[in-house]
C-alpha positions as CSV (number, residue, x, y, z in Angstrom):
1,M,-83.0,-5.8,-29.3
2,N,-84.7,-2.9,-27.9
3,Y,-82.7,-1.0,-25.5
4,G,-83.9,2.0,-23.8
5,L,-82.2,5.3,-23.7
6,L,-81.2,4.8,-20.1
7,E,-79.7,1.4,-20.9
8,I,-77.7,2.8,-23.8
9,V,-76.4,5.7,-21.7
10,T,-75.5,3.2,-18.9
11,L,-73.8,1.0,-21.5
12,I,-71.8,3.9,-23.0
13,S,-70.9,5.1,-19.5
14,G,-69.6,1.7,-18.6
15,V,-67.6,1.5,-21.8
16,F,-66.1,4.9,-20.9
17,A,-65.4,3.8,-17.4
18,I,-63.7,0.6,-18.7
19,A,-61.7,2.7,-21.2
20,K,-60.7,5.1,-18.5
21,M,-59.5,2.2,-16.3
22,V,-57.5,0.7,-19.2
23,V,-55.9,4.1,-19.8
24,W,-55.1,4.5,-16.1
25,L,-53.6,1.0,-15.9
26,Y,-51.5,1.6,-19.0
27,D,-50.4,5.0,-17.7
28,S,-49.5,3.3,-14.3
29,K,-47.6,0.6,-16.1
30,V,-45.7,3.1,-18.3
31,S,-45.0,5.4,-15.3
32,T,-43.7,2.4,-13.3
33,E,-41.5,1.3,-16.2
34,R,-40.1,4.9,-16.4
35,E,-39.4,5.0,-12.7
36,M,-37.6,1.7,-12.9
37,E,-35.6,2.9,-15.9
38,L,-34.8,6.1,-14.1
39,Q,-33.8,4.2,-11.0
40,K,-31.6,1.9,-13.1
41,V,-29.9,5.0,-14.8
42,K,-29.5,6.5,-11.3
43,N,-27.9,3.3,-10.0
44,D,-25.6,3.1,-13.0
45,F,-24.6,6.7,-12.5
46,L,-23.9,6.1,-8.8
47,L,-21.8,3.0,-9.6
48,K,-19.8,4.9,-12.2
49,Q,-19.4,7.8,-9.8
50,D,-18.0,5.4,-7.1
51,E,-15.7,3.8,-9.7
52,L,-14.4,7.2,-10.8
53,Q,-14.0,8.2,-7.1
54,K,-12.0,5.0,-6.5
55,R,-9.9,5.6,-9.6
56,L,-9.3,9.2,-8.5
57,E,-8.2,8.1,-5.0
58,I,-5.8,5.5,-6.5
59,Q,-4.4,8.1,-8.9
60,G,-4.0,10.5,-6.0
61,A,-2.2,7.8,-4.0
62,M,0.0,7.0,-7.0
63,A,0.8,10.7,-7.5
64,E,1.7,11.1,-3.9
65,N,3.9,8.0,-4.0
66,T,5.6,9.3,-7.2
67,V,6.2,12.7,-5.5
68,K,7.7,10.9,-2.5
69,M,9.9,8.7,-4.7
70,N,11.0,11.8,-6.7
71,T,11.8,13.7,-3.5
72,Q,13.9,10.8,-2.2
73,A,15.7,10.5,-5.6
74,M,16.4,14.2,-5.5
75,Q,17.7,14.0,-2.0
76,H,19.9,11.0,-2.9
77,L,21.2,12.9,-6.0
78,T,21.9,16.0,-3.9
79,K,23.9,13.8,-1.4
80,S,25.7,12.1,-4.3
81,I,26.6,15.4,-5.9
82,S,27.9,16.7,-2.6
83,D,30.0,13.5,-2.1
84,L,31.2,13.8,-5.7
85,K,32.2,17.5,-5.1
86,E,34.1,16.5,-2.0
87,T,35.8,13.7,-3.9
88,I,36.8,16.1,-6.7
89,K,38.1,18.6,-4.1
90,D,40.2,15.8,-2.4
91,T,41.5,14.7,-5.8
92,Q,42.4,18.2,-6.8
93,E,44.3,18.7,-3.5
94,Q,46.1,15.3,-4.0
95,M,47.0,16.5,-7.6
96,V,48.4,19.7,-6.2
97,F,50.4,17.8,-3.7
98,L,51.6,15.3,-6.3
99,T,52.6,18.1,-8.6
100,K,54.7,19.7,-5.9
101,E,56.2,16.3,-5.1
102,Q,56.9,15.8,-8.8
103,A,58.6,19.2,-9.0
104,T,60.7,18.4,-5.9
105,L,61.7,15.0,-7.4
106,K,62.6,16.6,-10.7
107,A,64.8,19.1,-8.9
108,S,66.5,16.3,-7.0
109,V,67.0,14.3,-10.1
110,K,68.4,17.4,-11.9
111,S,70.7,18.1,-9.0
112,A,71.8,14.4,-9.0
113,H,72.5,14.5,-12.7
114,Y,74.4,17.7,-12.3
115,R,76.5,16.2,-9.5
116,I,77.1,13.0,-11.6
117,D,78.2,15.1,-14.6
118,E,80.5,17.1,-12.3
119,L,82.1,14.0,-10.9
120,R,82.6,12.5,-14.3
121,E,84.3,15.7,-15.5
122,R,86.7,15.4,-12.7
123,G,87.2,11.8,-13.7
124,C,85.5,10.2,-10.7
125,D,83.5,7.2,-11.7
126,N,82.2,4.1,-9.9
127,R,84.7,2.0,-12.0
128,V,87.7,4.2,-11.1
129,K,88.0,5.4,-7.5
130,R,90.4,8.3,-8.0
131,N,89.9,12.0,-7.5
132,C,86.6,11.3,-5.8
133,N,87.3,12.9,-2.5
134,D,84.8,15.7,-2.4
């Protein structure tokens, strides 16, 4: 095997060209894989971002609904408290009236007992109808 200098240089040049092509192909493959992985990470990020956005919207709607329900409950409680105060006022007025009525009845009963005692002292009784002309 006698190769000339030119043939050896050509052979070495060809080996370098082939090696360069292999390195370029490997680099392209690695670069493509990296881009695909990066795209996958980007897609996952976007999906998670969408999911978080939906969750945030749902939580916002739930919070708004909770605020609405709490506002309605507070309005209902305010009305109930107002009604209760009115009922208490009416009850107190009724108690004052009944207390006055009770005092009047006590006075009437006391007066009636006084009159009964007076009639008994004079000897006037339901059983005996004498000295009862008064």
